[in-house]
N, C-alpha and C positions, 0 to 999 in steps of 0.2 A: 437968588434961589440956590445956587451951589453952596453958598456960605451957610444957608439954613440947613441944608442936608448934612454938611460937615459938622455943624453944631449938634444936630440930632444924633449923628453917629457917635460923636465923642461923648455925648450925654449917656448914650446906651452903654458905652464901655465903662463909664463911671459907675453906673448903677448895676451893671451885670458883673458878678465876681469872676475873676480869672482863676480857673481851676488848675490844680497840679495833680496829675494822675499818677498813682503809685505803680511802681514796677514790681513784678512778682517773679520769683525764681521757682523752677519746678522742684518739687520735693515729694518725698514719700515717707510714710510713717510705718515703722515695724513694731508690732506689739506681740503679745502672747498668741494672738490670732494667727500670726505668720510663723510662729515657732519659737519665739523668745521664751526662756524659762520663767521670766518674771518681768513686769513692767517697770520695776524700780531699778534703774541702771546706775550703778555706782562707779563704773570704770569703762573707758574706751581706750583701745590701743591698736595701732597699726604696726604689724611686725615687719621684718626685713623682706618678706615675700609679698607685702602689700595686702595681707589678710587682716580683716578687722576682728578683734577680740572684744567681747562685751562681758563685763562683770556685773552680775545682778545680785539681788538679795536671795536668789534661789538657784545659784549655780552660774557657770560660765558658758558662754556661747561663742561659737566661731562662725562668722558669716562669710559665705562664698556663693557667688552666683544667685544672690537673693535667698539662699537657703541657710538654715542654721544647724550646726552640730553642737550638741549640748553636753557639758561635763558637770558632774556633781560628786557628792561623796561616794556614791555607789561605784563610780568609775576610778576613784583614787584621789579626788580633790580633798584637801584637808578640811575644808568647811564650805558650805554652800554660799555664804555671804562673802562676796568678793568686792573689795574696795579699790584695788589697783592691780594693774597688769604691766609687766615689763619683759624685756628680752636681754639676755646677757651676751657677752662676746662670743660664746660658743653656740649661740642660736637656741639655747634653752629658754622656755617661757616660764615666768614666775608669776604666781598669783598671791596677792595679799588678801587675807580673809579676816573679817572682823569676828574674832573669837576662835579662829582655827589656825593661827600662825601663818606660816608661809609655805607654799607648795611649789616645788620645782618640777617641770615636765620636760623630758628630753625627747619627746615624740612617741615614746613607747611606755615609759614608766614614770610614776610619780614619786617624789621624795618630799616628805612633810617635815617641817621644822617647827617645833613647839618649845615649851619651857624645858622639856626633856633634853633638847639640844642646846639649851642655855639662852633661848630668846628671853629678853627681859619681860615681855608681855605678849600674849597671844592675840591681842587686838591690834591688827596691823592696818595702817591707813595708806602708806606711800612706799614706793620702791624707786631706787635709782641704781642703774648699772653704771659702773665706772671701773675701767681697766678690767682686772680679773676678779672683781668683787661685786657683790650685790648689797647695796645699802638699804636697810629695812627700817622704816619709821613706825614705831609702835606707840601705844599710849603711855609708855613709860621710857621713852627715849629711843635712840637708834641702836641698831645692831649691824654687824658686818659679817657677811657670809662669803667665804672663799668658794668660787664656783668650781674650782678643780677638786678641792679636798672636802668641801661641804663643812669645813670647820667654822664655828660661830664665835665671833668676838664681840664683846660689849664694851664700848668706850667708857672710860671713867669720867665722872663729872656730871652725871645726870642730876638735874635739879627738880625733883618733883614738887609741885604745888597742889595742895589739896589731894595729895596721893597720886597725881598724874603728871606726865610730862609729854603732852600730846604733840607728836611730830605731824605737821600738816603738809610739808612739801620739802623738796630738795632742789638745789641747783649747783652747777659747777662753774667756778670762775678762777682763771689763772691756775688751773690744775689742782684746785682745792675744792673739797666738798663742803657745801653749806646746807643747813637745814633750818626750817622755821618751825616754831611751836606756836600753838594758838594763843596762849596766854603769856608766855615768858619772853618771846622775842626771837632774835636770829642768832644762830651759833654756827661754828665750823668745827670740823674734825681734823685734828693734827696728830702727828705721830712723834712720840718720844721713845727712843730705844725700841722702835718697831711696834710700840703699843699705842693704840688709838686713845686720844684724849679729847674731851669736849671743851671747846673754848668759846666763851661768850663774845659776841660781836656787838650787839646792842639790845637794850631792853625795849620791848614794844608789845602792845596788847592787840589781840585779834588779827592774827595773820592766818587767814583761812586757805586761800589758794594763791600760788605765785605764778607769774609769767615773766620770763626774762627775754626781752627783745631789744636789740639795738642799744645795749648797755643801760637799758632802763628796766628796773624791777617794778612789776605791777603786783600789788598785794590786795586781796579782797579783805575789806574791813566791814564793820556793821553799818550797812547802808551806803557805802561809798568805796572807792578804790584809792589806796595809798600808792604814790609813785615815788621812786627813788632812783637817782643815778647810782649805778652800782658802786662806784668809787665812794660816793657820799654815804651810801648805806653801810659799807664796810668800815668807813672811818667815823660813823655815827654823826654825820652832819645832817643839816636840815633837809627834810624831804620836800618834794615838789607839791604843788597844790593838789589836794584830793579832788576827784571827780566822781560823778555818778550818783545813783540813788538806790542801789541794791547791793546784796551780798554776792560777790563773785567767787565761784568755786574753781573755775578753770579758764584757761586762755588758749587761743590758737591763732596762727597767722597764716594767710594764704599766699599764693604766688604773686598777687597784686598788692602785697603788703597791707592788706586789710586785717586789722586786729579784732578778733572776736572774743567776747566774754560770755560765759554761761553763768547765769545768775539764778539764785533762789532766795527770795526774801525771808524765808522761814516763817515769819509772823505776819507778812503782808503779801500783796499780790504784785510786788515790784519786780518779780523775776521775769526771765525770758532771755532771748538771745539779743545781745547788743554788739554794735560795732563801736570801736573807740577811735575818734578822729577829732582833731582840733580841740583837744582838752574836753571832749564831751562823750558821754555814753548815749548812743542813739539806738533806740529800740527798733530792731529790724525783724522781730518775730513774725509779724503778719506777712510781710513781703517774702519771707523765707518759708512760709507755710508751716510755722511752728505754733501750735496751739497751747502747749503746756507752759505754765509760769514757774515750774519747779525744775530748773535745769541744773545739772551737777557737773557735766563734762562736755568738752568739745574737742574734736580732733580733725585735722585736715589731711585729705588724701591728695598729694600733689600730682601723682601720676594720672589720676582720673579727674582732678579738679572738683572734688566732692567734699563737702563739709558734713561730718557726722556729729550729731548733737544728742546727748543722753539726758533723759529726764527721770525724775524721781517717781513719776506716776503714769507716764504714757509711752514707755519704751524709748526707741531711738528714732531720730529723723535723719533722712538722707537728703541733702540739698545739692542740686546740680548748679555749680557756680559758673560753668561754661555757658556764657550768654549767647548761645546760638539762637535760642528762642526766648524772647522777652515778652512778658505779658503786662498789659497796662489795664487796670480797672478803670473804666471810663464812667465812674459814678453810676454804674449799672444801666447805662444807656445803650440801646440797640444801635449798632453801627450799620449804616445802610450803604455807604459808598466812600471811596477815597479819591483824592487827587493831590497833585503836588505842584508847587510853584517855587522853583529853585530849591532852597533848603527848607521851605515851609511845607507842611502837610495840611491838607484841608480834609476835614472829616464831616460827612453828612450823617447826622444821627437823628433820632426820633424827636429831639428837641431843637433842631436847627443845624447850624454849621459852626464848627470850631476850627480856628487856625492854630496850628502848633508850630513852635520854633524847632530848631534842630536838636534840642534836648527833650522834645516831646512835652513841653510845657505849653499850656494854653496862652495864646496871645490875645485873641479876640473871639467874640461869638456873635452870630446872627441868630436871634431868637425866633420862636414861632410868631410872636406878636409883630416882629419886624416884617415877616413875610405877609401876615394877614393885613397889616396896616397898608403895605404897599399895594396889595391886591384891592383893598377897599378904596384907596385913593384913586387908583387907576379907573375903577368902575365909575366912580363919581365924576371923573374929569374926561373920560374918553368920549370921542364923538363917533367911534366905530360902532357898528352894529355888533352886539355880542353874539358869538356863534351859538346855534341851537341844534338840537337833534334833527329838526326839520331841514336844516341846512346841510346835513350829512356829517355833523360833528358828534363826538362823544361828549355830550353836554355836561358843563360844570354845574355844581351846586354852590352858588355864591353865598349861601347862608351857613356854610360850615364854619363853626367857631375855631379859634386858634388851637384849642386843646384837642381837636379832632383832625388836625392836619396830618396827612400821610405823605411822606416823601418817597419817590421811586428811584431816582437816579441822579448822580452828579457827573457832569461831563465837562471836560476842559476842551475848548476849541479856540484856536488862535489866541486872542488876548482876553477871553471871557470864560467865566464859569457858568454852566447851565444846570438848573435844578428843575426837575419835574416833580409835580405833586398833584394831589387831588383838588387843589385850588388854582392850578395853572402852572405855566412855565416861567421861571425867573432867570434873568441874566445878571451876573455879578461881575464886577471888575476884580482885579487881583488884589485890591486893597480890602475887599470884602464888602463893597458897597453895591446894593441892588441898583442896577441901571436900567433895566427894562422888564416888562411883564407882557406875557401873551396869554389870553384867556382860552387856552387849549388844554384839553384833558387827554393825556396820552401816557402810556406806561413806558414806551421805548422811543427814544429820539436818536438822531444822528445827523451827520453832514456828509454830503457828497464830496467828491474830490475837488469840485469847483466851489465848495463852501456853501452849498444850498442846504437849507434846513429840511430834514426829513421828519415828518410826523406819521407814525403808524397808528391807524385807527382800528380799534377792536371791531372786527366784523364789518369794517367799512372801507377797506382799501388803504391807500397811502396817498399823502400829499407831499409834494416837493415844492418848497416855497422859494419864489423869486424875491418876495418882499414880505418878510415875516411881520414886521410892525403893522402893516396894512392888511395882513392876512391874504396876500395874493399868492396863489399856489396853483400848481397843476395837479389835478386829481386823477389817480389811477384806480379804476373801478375794481371793486371786489369780484366782479363777474368775469374779469379778464384772467385767464389761467396763469398769466405771467406776473400778475400783481401779488406782491408779498402779503400774506395773511398770518396772523398769530405769531408775530415776530417777537423773539426774546433777546436777540443780540444783534448789534450792527458793528461792522469792522471795516476800516479802510486799509487797503493793501495794494501796492503797485498799480495805482491809477484806477482801482476798482473799489466799489463799495459793496460789501457782502452782507447779506441779511439771512439769518437762520430762523426757521419756523419750527414750532413744536409739533406741527402737524403736516406741513407741506414742503419740507426739505430745504434745500439751499437756493437762494436767489442772489443775483448780482445786478447792480445798477451801473450802467456804462453808456455813455453817449445819450443821456437823457431818457434811457429806456431800461426797463426791468426785464430780466430773463429768469425763467424758472428751470433749474437743472432737472427737476422731476418731470415737468411737462415736456421738455425737449428730450427726455430719455437719456440725459447725460449721467445722471446718478439717481438710482431708485431709492436711496435712503430717505425716509420721510421725516423722522422725528429727531430734532436736535435741541440741545439745551445750552451748549457753550461753544464759543469759537475764540481762537487767539491765533497768533502767528509766531514763528520762531525766528532766530537770527539769520536764517537763510531766506526769509520771505515766504516760507511755505505755510499753508494754512493747517491748523490743528482743530479738529471738531470733535465734540463729545456727543454721542447719540443719547437719547433719553434712556435707553435700556442698557447703557454702560460701555459699549464699544467706543474706542477713540481712534480717529483716522488722521493720518498725515497726508496732506493733499498738495500737489503741485499744479497750479492753475495759471502759470505764467504764459505758456504758449498753448498747451492743450491740457485738458483735464486728465489727471493721473493720480491714482491712489498709490502712495509710496509705501505706506506701512499701516497695518491695522493692529491695534492693541486690544486683544479680546477682553471681554468682561470677566472671563475666567481668570485672567492674569491680575486684574485689578482687585486690591483688597478693599472690600466695601461694596455696598449695593447701590448707593445713590451718589452720583457725581455732583458735588456742591460748587466746585470751581475748577477752572482749567487755566493754567499759565504755562509759559515757556521761558526757560532761562538757559542761554548758551545751547548746549546739546541735550539739555534735560527737558522733560515734560513733567510738570507738576500737576497731579490729579488729586483734588481734594474730595474725600468721601467722609461719611459719618464715622469711619474707622481712623481717619487721619490723612496724612499727605503721602500719596504714592509718588515716589521719585523714579521716573522711568528713563533708562538710557540703554540702548543697544540690547534690548530684550531682557534686561535685568531691572527688577523693581525693588526699591527700598521703601520701608514704611516708617514714617515719623508720626508718633502719637503721644499720648499722655506720659509715657515713660521718659520721653525726651523733653517734656515740658508742655506739650500741646494738650492741656487739661480739658479744654472745651473744643470738640471737633465739629460743633454745629456752626459752621462758617456761613456768615450772611453775605460777605463780599470779599473780593481779593484784588490786589493790585501790586505790581512790581515797580519799585522806584530804584533805578540803578541796580545795586547789588542787594537790595532788601525786599523781602516779600512781606506785605501787610495783609493781615487777615482780620476781618471784622467779625464780632460775635454779638450776642444779645446783651452782654454786660461789659464789653471792652474790646480790646484788640491786641493782636500779636504783631511783633516785628521779628523777622527771621533773617539772620545773616546768611545769604545764599552761598557766598564763597565758602564759608565754613561748613554750611550744611552739605554742600556737594563735594567737599574735600574728602580725601581718602580717610576712612574711619578704621580705628582699631577693631580687630576681630579676635576670635578665639586663637590663642597661641598654643594651648595644650589641653589635654583631657586626662584627668586622673580618676582612678577607680576608688570610690569611697567605701563601698561595701559589696561583698560577694556572699551570697547564700547558695549552698548546694543542697538540693532536695529540701529546701526550706530551712536548712540549718546554717546559720552564719559561720563564717570562718573565725578562727580564734584571733583574739586581739594581737597575739604575737606576730601575725601575718601582716600587720599594718605598722606604718611609721608616719607620724604627722597626718594621721587620718587618711592615709593613702595605702592601697594594697602595694606592698613593698617588692613587687616582682612584675616582670612583663610576661611571665609564663604561669600556667596553672595545669597540673596533671591530676586527672581524676579517674577513678575506677569506673568500669562500664555500668555498674549498678547505680552510680551517683552521676546522673547525666542530665539533670534539670538545674538550670542556673538562673539566678536573679542577680543582676549586676547594676549597682547604682554608680553613676559617674558624675563628675563635676567639671565643667569647662572653665578655663581661666583666660584672662587677657582681654576680654571684651568689656563693653561699658553697660550694655542693657540686656540683662538675662532673659527678659520676656520677649526679646526679638529673635530668639534662637529656636530653630527647628532641627530635629535630628532624624536620621535614618541609619540603618545598619545593614551589613551583610557579613557572612561568615567566611567567605573566601572571595578572591578577586574575580572568579568566574561565576559567582552567584549574582542574582538580581538584588537590587536594593529593596528594602522594606519601604512601606509608605512613610511619609514624614510624620513626626509626632513631636509635641512640645515636652514630653516626659523625659526626665533624665534617668531612665531606667530601662534595662533590657531584660526580657524574660525569654529564656531559651529552653523550652521543655523537651525532654526525651531526645537528646541529640544522639545520633548513631556514633559508634566508635570512629575515631580518626583524628586528624589534625585540623584545627580551625584557626584562622587569623581573623579575630573579631575586629571589624572596621566600622567606624562611625563617621558619617559625613555630617558636618554642621553647616547649616545655611543661616547666615546672620542677616536678618532683614534690615538692620540698621546700616550695616556696611555694604550690603548687597553682594556678599562673597560667600563662597562655599570652600570648605577645607575638609580633607579626609585624614583621619587619625587611625592608626592601628593600635588599639588599647590593650590587647591581650592575645597571646598565643596559647590557645587552649588545646590540650591533648587528652582525649578520652581513651583510656586503655581498653583494649578488647578483653573478653574473657580468656582465661589461660589457654583454653583449647583453640582460640583463634589468634593467640599472640605469636609473634615471629619465632620466639625461641621454642615454643611448643611445636609449632608447625615444622620448624627446622629439625627439632629432635625426632619427631615422628617420621619426617622425610628421611633423616639419617638412618633411623632404625629400619625403615622399609628398604632403603638402599642397601644397608648391610645384609638384611635377609635375602634380598634379591641376589646380591653378590655371592652370599654363601650358597644359596640354591644353585646359582649358575656354576659356582666353583664345584659344588657337589656333583651337578650334572656333568660338568666337564671332566671331573675326576673319574666318574663312572664311565664316561665315554672314552677317556684315555685308557682306563683299565680294560674296557671292552676292546679298544684298538690293540692294546698290548696283547690281550688274550688272543684276539684274532690273528695278530701278527705272529704270535708264538705258534698258534695252530698252523698258520701258513708256513712258518719256518720248519715246523715239525713235518708238515707235508712235503716241503722241499727236501728236507733231510731224508724223508722216507723215499722220495723219488730218486734223490741222488744215490741212496743206498740200493735202489733198484737198478739204477744205471751202472753203478760200479761193477756188480756181478756180470752184467752184460758185456762190459769191456773185457772183464777177466775171461769170460767164456770164449770170446773171439780170439783173444791173445793165446789162450791155452790151446786152442785148435791149431794155431800157427806153430806153436812150440812142438806140439804133438806131431805135426807134419814134418818138422825138421828132424825130430828124433826117428820118425819112421823111415826117413831117407838117409839116416846115419850121417847127417850133416851136423857134427858135434860142435865144430867151431862156430858155425853160423848160429846154431842153437844157443851157444854161450853168449855170443854177442847180442842176440835177440833177447835172451833172458836178462842181460845187463840193461839193455835199453828199456825193456819192458818193466824191470824193477824201478828204473828212474821215472817212467811214466806213471807207475802205480803210486810212487811217492808223491809225484805232482798231483795226482788225482786225490790222494788222501789229504794233502795240504789244501787244495782248492775246495774240496767238498765241504769243509767246515766254514767256508765263507759264502755270504750271499752274493757279493760282487767281487770281481777282480778287474785289473786294468787291462786295456787292449794289449799292451806289451806282454803281460802274463798269459793272456788267452792265446796270442800268436805263438809264444814260446811252447805252450802246451800243444797246440795244433801241429806245429812243426815236428814235435817229438812223436805225436800220434801218426802223422802222415809217413814219417820215416819208417816206423814199425810196420805200418800197413803195406808200404811199397816193398818191404823186404819179403813179404810172403806172396807177392804177386809176380808172375812171370813177365807180365807186361806192365812195368811201373807207370804210374800216373804222374805226369808233369804237374808241378805246383807253381802257381804265380800269386803273389800278394800285392794288392794295390791299396795305398792309403793316401787320402787327400792331405794336402799340406796344412790345412786349417785345423786338423785334428791333433791334439796333444795326447799321444798314446800313453804317456807316463801318468796322466791324471784322469783321463776319461775312462769311466768304469762301465762294465756290462755284466749281466748275470753270469755266474760261474757255469762253465761247461755247457753253455747254451748252443754253441756252434758244433760241437763234437758229434752229436747224433746226425746232423745233416752231412757232415764230412764223411762220417762212417757210412751213411746211406749211399754216398757216391761210390765208395769202395766196394760196397756189397751189391748194389743194384744197377749202377749206371753203365758199367762196361762188361763186355764178355771177351772171349778169346779173339773174336773177329774185329774188335774195336781197334781202329787205327789212330795212333798218336793221342791216347787219352790225356786229357788235361783238366785240371781243377784250378779255378780262379776264385780267390776270396778278396773282396774289395770293401773298404770302409769310406763313407762319404757323408758329410753334413749337408742335409737338404734344407735345414732351417737352423735357427739359433738353438732350438731345443730337440730336434729330431736327428738321430744318427741312423743312417741306412747301411745295412750290411747285406751284400749279395754273395751267394755261393753258386758258382756257375760251373757246369760240366758240359762236355761235348759228347755225352753218352747217348743211350738209346732213346731218350726222349719219351714219346707217347707210349711206347711199349712198356717202358719202366713204370709210367704212370698207371697203366692198366694193371700191371703187376702189383703196384703199391696199393691199388684199390683192393686187390684180393688179399694182399698180405702187407699191410702198412707197417713200416719200421717201428719197432717198440720204442726206440730212442726218440724218434720224432714225436710219437704219441706222448711220451713223458715230457718232452720239451714244451709241447703245447700246454700241457697242464701246468707246468712251472710258470710260463708266461701269463696264463690266466690268473694265477695267484699273485704274481708280481705286478701285473698291470690290468687289474680287473675293471678299471674304468675306461680302458682304451680298447677300441675295437680295431680289427684288421692289423694287429701288431706284427703278424707273420703273413707274408704273401708268397705263394709258390706258383710259379709259371712253368708250364710244360711246352716244349717246342719239338715238333717232329724232326726238324732238320738240325736244329741247333742244340739239341740236348735239353737239359733241365736247368732252370734258374730259380733259386730260392731267394726271396727278398724278405729281410727281417728289419722291422722298424724298432728303434730304441728311443724312449723319451729320457733324455739326459738332463 
């Protein structure tokens, strides 16, 4: 019996073909719909800044961030038909045009070279930069342009055939320039006496496009590729064996040393993209997503590992060569489930099971007929009673034909593979042989931790089998609230078996019993679709409506993290997997890669063209995803590695009040400054910007703010800012970029914007007005102060005049008293005394005249004057008055000043009123004392009649005292009580005078 089975299986392999499933690379096609000026692409070039230039039949385009900047004759290009593009040592870009000569672009200005500048022909096909020269291939031979001086030289030796000498390509070998012509062969340019000369290398027909790699020259010929070792080519030796079957126009080589050829058969459909390997041209157009058969150019971007292919009729193709995501077309079969056995992968699909080797080639297949035959044989031979609906089973239909078989699940357990279907459950060994069958109809199966088979019954509870072949099982009734119902996934983890229900939440099987977390109130979440576990043994569950939960159920139930549906990109979760610290959530939008609160999105831009995933499985470091036509394999280490993101943002266009800035403000299509100053009337701005450094432009989202203390705007996918009606002031325009591919955010300050205020609000105008106002205020203040000073001067002069008038009143009073004395001397015939008196009197008069012209005199001068006066007064009295002078030590009598003749009236009053004939020992005391730093006190004390004199003074107050009081009121009008007079009945009279010094 075993030998017969083996023979049957081998015969199956003999009759069933072994399929090889093609791998597909993610690609994108750009045409006029995306912004190309024309779909006929004649040239592709990557410059030193890794920017792609595209030459078409209707202008040149520059592609950045998936967007195109177009140039044509209206912007300065010599001609719209561009056949080649190159860059010289100074960074200038050159364009070869068919019928318009050559155009040089320095980032701002265009310089056109035609026959007027001595080009031999204006139909230019190829360019080669070498040292400080640009070699130009025309239809009438080469020309050489000096990139510094723009001088054009035409080498001698052009050999026109039928009126043309078509230069098809250039290359450099051992520091010499070679060029090919389509019909004549290969030539090189040498110099004799600094003049260029064409020298023939060898004659050959049909050199269309050249590729020079590893010392081998590849040359496109009619329907094949010629190959030459470069030394043999130069020495005109035998070429290598031709290969291929189309006309190749361009070559490129990638970082994996794969050589690509862009072919156009001209008169047949042999064109397309080819790889050259093992002396063969292999058509790879389909797997690289290239639909055009008319390819003219190919170029490789090593920084991004991208291949660009230009076509004559369908624009350009961008092919991602970085094989993070590989797609395999599985002959359009729907993939249902995956499993793995060592290096082999097992695929359950709509037509059976296929075993793949480690190169994803099919090794063996188990067909629908194999499954049907095994079921039929079992039914014929079994002695078991077949389960029926009456027995509590979900009954099978044993009449289903093989073409109506539906598979549900593939499960590996211990040393077997288990397959569920609508015709029963099959067990296979690892060699792919069916070894058992169970007539059970179930959608979801599993095994307990002690390896018992679990059958979930739609609407009928669960069976746990002790003996599956004999259908011996324990049934858990659907009426028990702890029995799992509507189960969609089963998972074993840490000694427990978890089951999730689409309607009844989470269940666990442990110690031969089921427990409902919903029934026991542990977790109220009801509807689940997916369950998996991470590398820490924690459970990850996806709810039907989109939330994802991370659960620790090792000791006690605990929700560690919740990923909200709002965070997940997509509406329906199609699969759920965990890898290292990452959670992979598949939706109709793509794969959400979650870690630490950040989500990255992988979709068709990275190669996931079909996001309608039917099943998923992780094998070591690879994620396998099934679709309805094939499957993906994704390198998880590379997928989760740090990704390149935006490195800079440049401004490509600015319009102010809808008027674009002049072209002179730009260089290399970038606004050539970090600042912009605008008048207050021009305050609405439209700013186009381009990010650089990332790999996937459609994964970028942008938001902006105008200063660091402002709020961010909402995220947008547009690379444009519209800032209307900005108030005057300074702005730092900042853009934050969120890269969904890299899962990173970066902030860039792209422009310092200053909107000038109107002149009446400008600082200089405000300063000028403030200065003028300040000057006016100062002038008004000075004028007021001047008038005040003039008023003070006038008032002071009036006061001085009054003082002088008072003094003039006092002087006659002195004179009157003195004349009475002299008259008395004469009347008594005291001639000698009268002469002495007159002499002293004349001195006093002189002193009086000197002092009367002064407002103030020193204390010394006042004392000298009083002594003279007292001496004169004592001479006329029979009872002379003793005089005593007291001066405090702190008073400097030489510098301290007091009003002129202020004390004399009081001293005179003493002589006139204080004493009479009966007065005993009359005495006059004058004292000076500082009672504070600014107040000088002067006292005039007599021991005269006291109160009687006061009464007498009231009746007839001294004229001198009255005049003195007036003088003090003028001199010290702001100070009260400047003179204090005290009367004493027993001690005479004391006059106290305060001076402010």
